[in-house]
KOLMI-128127 format. One record per atom (N, C-alpha, C, CB): residue in three letters; x, y, z negated; atom name; chain; residue number from 1. Coordinates in steps of 0.001 Angstrom, whole numbers. Glycine has a CB too. Layout:
# KOLMI-128127
  residuo     east    north       up  atomo  cadena  num
      ALA        X        Y        Z     CA       A  NUM
...
This chain:
# KOLMI-128127
  residuo     east    north       up  atomo  cadena  num
      MET     1104    -1108        6      N       A    1
      MET      -92       80     -343     CA       A    1
      MET      692     1409       54      C       A    1
      MET     -648      153    -2226     CB       A    1
      LYS      731     1874      709      N       A    2
      LYS     1139     3121      949     CA       A    2
      LYS      946     4404     -583      C       A    2
      LYS      182     3472     2359     CB       A    2
      LYS     1918     5142     -603      N       A    3
      LYS     2112     5647    -2113     CA       A    3
      LYS     1030     6792    -1539      C       A    3
      LYS     3984     6201    -2832     CB       A    3
      ILE      535     7387     -830      N       A    4
      ILE     -382     8433     -299     CA       A    4
      ILE    -1800     8252     -525      C       A    4
      ILE     -218     8565     1086     CB       A    4
      TYR    -2264     6769     -433      N       A    5
      TYR    -3530     6302     -640     CA       A    5
      TYR    -3867     6192    -2327      C       A    5
      TYR    -3620     4892      143     CB       A    5
      LEU    -2641     6684    -3087      N       A    6
      LEU    -3037     6878    -4587     CA       A    6
      LEU    -3573     8171    -4831      C       A    6
      LEU    -1868     6701    -5545     CB       A    6
      LEU    -3432     8940    -4073      N       A    7
      LEU    -4063    10145    -3922     CA       A    7
      LEU    -5301    10518    -3915      C       A    7
      LEU    -3780    10522    -3107     CB       A    7
      GLY    -6099     9178    -3127      N       A    8
      GLY    -7502     9373    -3039     CA       A    8
      GLY    -8222     8936    -4510      C       A    8
      GLY    -8054     8482    -1755     CB       A    8
      LEU    -7314     8388    -5545      N       A    9
      LEU    -8131     8484    -6682     CA       A    9
      LEU    -8265     9271    -7881      C       A    9
      LEU    -8069     7631    -7048     CB       A    9
      LEU    -7595    10443    -7114      N       A   10
      LEU    -7644    12092    -7456     CA       A   10
      LEU    -9071    12643    -7528      C       A   10
      LEU    -6859    13013    -6257     CB       A   10
      PRO    -9710    12286    -6770      N       A   11
      PRO   -11272    12947    -7144     CA       A   11
      PRO   -11851    11888    -7700      C       A   11
      PRO   -12290    13515    -5868     CB       A   11
      ILE   -11567    10561    -7806      N       A   12
      ILE   -12845     9680    -8657     CA       A   12
      ILE   -12696    10437   -10383      C       A   12
      ILE   -12389     7412    -8695     CB       A   12
      PHE   -11350    10359   -10629      N       A   13
      PHE   -10902    10763   -12026     CA       A   13
      PHE   -11404    12182   -12345      C       A   13
      PHE    -9295    10718   -12158     CB       A   13
      LEU   -11473    13097   -11090      N       A   14
      LEU   -11711    14858   -11120     CA       A   14
      LEU   -13431    14513   -11533      C       A   14
      LEU   -11346    16019    -9101     CB       A   14
      ASN   -14007    13685   -10969      N       A   15
      ASN   -15733    13886   -11179     CA       A   15
      ASN   -16222    13073   -12484      C       A   15
      ASN   -16702    13187    -9717     CB       A   15
      VAL   -15230    11895   -12405      N       A   16
      VAL   -16161    11358   -13700     CA       A   16
      VAL   -15615    12098   -14989      C       A   16
      VAL   -16023     9540   -13969     CB       A   16
      LEU   -14528    12740   -14953      N       A   17
      LEU   -14080    13724   -16395     CA       A   17
      LEU   -14960    15006   -16353      C       A   17
      LEU   -12249    14317   -16397     CB       A   17
      GLY   -15098    15420   -14662      N       A   18
      GLY   -15740    16729   -14952     CA       A   18
      GLY   -17380    16482   -15268      C       A   18
      GLY   -15500    17766   -13602     CB       A   18
      ALA   -17740    15499   -14939      N       A   19
      ALA   -19220    15276   -15155     CA       A   19
      ALA   -19025    15011   -17136      C       A   19
      ALA   -19942    13560   -13952     CB       A   19
      VAL   -18606    14255   -17540      N       A   20
      VAL   -18880    14230   -19160     CA       A   20
      VAL   -18723    15668   -19622      C       A   20
      VAL   -17755    13215   -20058     CB       A   20
      PHE   -17575    16669   -19302      N       A   21
      PHE   -17300    17971   -19231     CA       A   21
      PHE   -18676    18716   -18872      C       A   21
      PHE   -16157    18195   -18222     CB       A   21
      SER   -18939    18868   -17915      N       A   22
      SER   -19721    19450   -17757     CA       A   22
      SER   -21414    19800   -18066      C       A   22
      SER   -19388    19296   -17085     CB       A   22
      THR   -21708    18651   -18417      N       A   23
      THR   -23058    18098   -18982     CA       A   23
      THR   -23154    19101   -20019      C       A   23
      THR   -23110    16457   -19561     CB       A   23
      LYS   -22223    19077   -21081      N       A   24
      LYS   -22261    19894   -22561     CA       A   24
      LYS   -22675    21180   -22083      C       A   24
      LYS   -20723    20031   -23491     CB       A   24
      VAL   -22234    21834   -21019      N       A   25
      VAL   -22211    23435   -20960     CA       A   25
      VAL   -23501    23582   -20504      C       A   25
      VAL   -21081    24213   -19967     CB       A   25
      GLU   -23733    24940   -20680      N       A   26
      GLU   -25158    24876   -20090     CA       A   26
      GLU   -25113    26608   -19359      C       A   26
      GLU   -26614    24525   -21586     CB       A   26
      VAL   -23858    26728   -18581      N       A   27
      VAL   -23419    28052   -17941     CA       A   27
      VAL   -24444    27996   -16695      C       A   27
      VAL   -21633    28133   -17474     CB       A   27
      PHE   -24617    29139   -15981      N       A   28
      PHE   -25350    29303   -14684     CA       A   28
      PHE   -24213    30334   -14013      C       A   28
      PHE   -27096    29983   -14860     CB       A   28
      VAL   -23680    29706   -12954      N       A   29
      VAL   -22556    30332   -12117     CA       A   29
      VAL   -23319    30701   -10911      C       A   29
      VAL   -21246    29326   -11772     CB       A   29
      GLY   -23981    32258   -10763      N       A   30
      GLY   -24162    32460    -9389     CA       A   30
      GLY   -25988    31896    -8990      C       A   30
      GLY   -22779    31461    -8549     CB       A   30
      GLY   -26423    31846   -10732      N       A   31
      GLY   -27405    30787   -10253     CA       A   31
      GLY   -27494    29128   -10378      C       A   31
      GLY   -27376    30986    -9020     CB       A   31
      ILE   -26652    28906   -10177      N       A   32
      ILE   -26394    27240   -10342     CA       A   32
      ILE   -25467    26465   -11295      C       A   32
      ILE   -25898    26767    -9138     CB       A   32
      PRO   -26610    25377   -11910      N       A   33
      PRO   -25790    24960   -13149     CA       A   33
      PRO   -24421    24203   -12732      C       A   33
      PRO   -26713    23944   -14108     CB       A   33
      ALA   -24088    24158   -14158      N       A   34
      ALA   -22406    23882   -14335     CA       A   34
      ALA   -22241    22476   -13533      C       A   34
      ALA   -21814    23681   -16220     CB       A   34
      MET   -23679    21688   -13229      N       A   35
      MET   -22960    20338   -13434     CA       A   35
      MET   -23099    20070   -11420      C       A   35
      MET   -24094    18889   -14861     CB       A   35
      LEU   -24057    20859   -11045      N       A   36
      LEU   -24115    21021    -9721     CA       A   36
      LEU   -22846    21662    -9086      C       A   36
      LEU   -25268    21767    -9454     CB       A   36
      LEU   -22929    22583    -9642      N       A   37
      LEU   -21487    23122    -8867     CA       A   37
      LEU   -19974    22520    -9370      C       A   37
      LEU   -21371    24860    -9136     CB       A   37
      TRP   -20061    21438   -10087      N       A   38
      TRP   -19020    20757   -10104     CA       A   38
      TRP   -18868    19863    -9130      C       A   38
      TRP   -18907    20261   -11121     CB       A   38
      VAL   -20294    19241    -8938      N       A   39
      VAL   -20591    18027    -7923     CA       A   39
      VAL   -20057    18612    -6804      C       A   39
      VAL   -22186    17530    -7676     CB       A   39
      ILE   -20461    19847    -5986      N       A   40
      ILE   -20554    20650    -5117     CA       A   40
      ILE   -18903    20645    -4756      C       A   40
      ILE   -21329    21964    -5591     CB       A   40
      ALA   -18225    21450    -5623      N       A   41
      ALA   -16622    21765    -6012     CA       A   41
      ALA   -16112    20261    -5503      C       A   41
      ALA   -16235    22167    -8007     CB       A   41
      GLY   -16392    19149    -6128      N       A   42
      GLY   -15862    17698    -6099     CA       A   42
      GLY   -16324    16963    -4761      C       A   42
      GLY   -16431    16850    -7424     CB       A   42
      VAL   -17127    17393    -3864      N       A   43
      VAL   -17250    17249    -2560     CA       A   43
      VAL   -16498    17874    -1779      C       A   43
      VAL   -18268    17457    -2224     CB       A   43
      LEU   -15974    19101    -1957      N       A   44
      LEU   -15594    19944     -874     CA       A   44
      LEU   -13723    19184    -1349      C       A   44
      LEU   -16144    22120    -1088     CB       A   44
      PHE   -13533    19099    -2633      N       A   45
      PHE   -11985    18610    -2972     CA       A   45
      PHE   -11631    17066    -2070      C       A   45
      PHE   -11859    18284    -4943     CB       A   45
      THR   -12723    16555    -2588      N       A   46
      THR   -12440    14978    -1841     CA       A   46
      THR   -12281    15191     -708      C       A   46
      THR   -13498    13850    -1847     CB       A   46
      SER   -13046    15878       10      N       A   47
      SER   -13031    16298     1681     CA       A   47
      SER   -11491    16465     1964      C       A   47
      SER   -13949    17944     2101     CB       A   47
      ALA   -11238    17375     1045      N       A   48
      ALA    -9819    18304     1285     CA       A   48
      ALA    -8413    17032     1358      C       A   48
      ALA    -9557    19656     -432     CB       A   48
      ILE    -8840    15890       83      N       A   49
      ILE    -7981    15078     -206     CA       A   49
      ILE    -7809    14042     1094      C       A   49
      ILE    -8374    14496    -1510     CB       A   49
      LEU    -9173    13444     1095      N       A   50
      LEU    -9073    12671     2441     CA       A   50
      LEU    -8496    13230     3883      C       A   50
      LEU   -10416    12296     2718     CB       A   50
      TYR    -8050    14122     4086      N       A   51
      TYR    -7918    15275     5219     CA       A   51
      TYR    -6683    14703     5135      C       A   51
      TYR    -8190    17061     5035     CB       A   51
      VAL    -6123    15151     4215      N       A   52
      VAL    -4662    15453     3704     CA       A   52
      VAL    -3917    13693     4197      C       A   52
      VAL    -4673    15935     1519     CB       A   52
      ILE    -4748    13121     3309      N       A   53
      ILE    -4344    11432     3484     CA       A   53
      ILE    -4191    11048     5158      C       A   53
      ILE    -5805    10302     2737     CB       A   53
      HIS    -5470    11331     5792      N       A   54
      HIS    -5441    11247     7386     CA       A   54
      HIS    -4511    11616     7755      C       A   54
      HIS    -6289    11859     8144     CB       A   54
      VAL    -4270    13118     7863      N       A   55
      VAL    -2874    13468     8695     CA       A   55
      VAL    -1323    13034     8085      C       A   55
      VAL    -2834    15150     8827     CB       A   55
      VAL    -1302    12607     7095      N       A   56
      VAL     -136    12112     6401     CA       A   56
      VAL     -228    10804     7238      C       A   56
      VAL     -193    12006     4638     CB       A   56
      ASP    -1401     9756     6881      N       A   57
      ASP    -1206     8635     7622     CA       A   57
      ASP     -971     8766     9337      C       A   57
      ASP    -2400     7834     7285     CB       A   57
      SER    -1558     9322     9862      N       A   58
      SER    -1941     9363    11253     CA       A   58
      SER     -368     9605    11767      C       A   58
      SER    -3194    10647    11675     CB       A   58
      ARG      580    10632    11123      N       A   59
      ARG     1297    10867    11369     CA       A   59
      ARG     2815     9976    11756      C       A   59
      ARG     1064    11538    10720     CB       A   59
      ALA     2639     9191    10351      N       A   60
      ALA     3284     7798    10138     CA       A   60
      ALA     2893     6587    11245      C       A   60
      ALA     2812     7295     8646     CB       A   60
      ALA     1888     6487    11755      N       A   61
      ALA     1206     5935    12728     CA       A   61
      ALA     1889     6172    14024      C       A   61
      ALA     -103     6397    12705     CB       A   61
      HIS     2059     7062    13996      N       A   62
      HIS     2129     7807    15773     CA       A   62
      HIS     3554     8906    15170      C       A   62
      HIS       -1     9138    16534     CB       A   62
      PRO     4622     8508    15360      N       A   63
      PRO     5472     9395    14962     CA       A   63
      PRO     5637    10469    16536      C       A   63
      PRO     6927     8500    14332     CB       A   63
      SER     5380     9628    17318      N       A   64
      SER     5652    10139    18637     CA       A   64
      SER     4774    11934    18825      C       A   64
      SER     4959     8755    19831     CB       A   64
      MET     3354    11574    18313      N       A   65
      MET     2580    12448    18043     CA       A   65
      MET     3122    13914    17301      C       A   65
      MET     1701    11732    17353     CB       A   65
      ASP     4087    13714    16633      N       A   66
      ASP     4589    15067    15759     CA       A   66
      ASP     4866    16186    16992      C       A   66
      ASP     6267    14728    14704     CB       A   66
      VAL     4595    17626    16731      N       A   67
      VAL     4770    18584    17385     CA       A   67
      VAL     5735    19276    16229      C       A   67
      VAL     3439    19238    17914     CB       A   67
      GLU     6879    19465    17094      N       A   68
      GLU     7954    20174    16118     CA       A   68
      GLU     8065    21578    16783      C       A   68
      GLU     9579    19339    16038     CB       A   68
      LYS     8012    22595    16207      N       A   69
      LYS     8218    24367    16858     CA       A   69
      LYS     9549    24996    16158      C       A   69
      LYS     6655    25622    16309     CB       A   69
């Protein structure tokens, strides 16, 4: 297994830990409850992490496609 795949575990831990803490808070940010805001941030963060994994993995699989300027 490549070490970059371990980066995919980060969103899981952040979503689980954040859910525990954000359920205890009754704060509204811009009219959005803290839990909903945490879920939205988790989705965006997970998408960013998966994009990074995709880019790194595709460069490793196809080194001839690297464009060096």
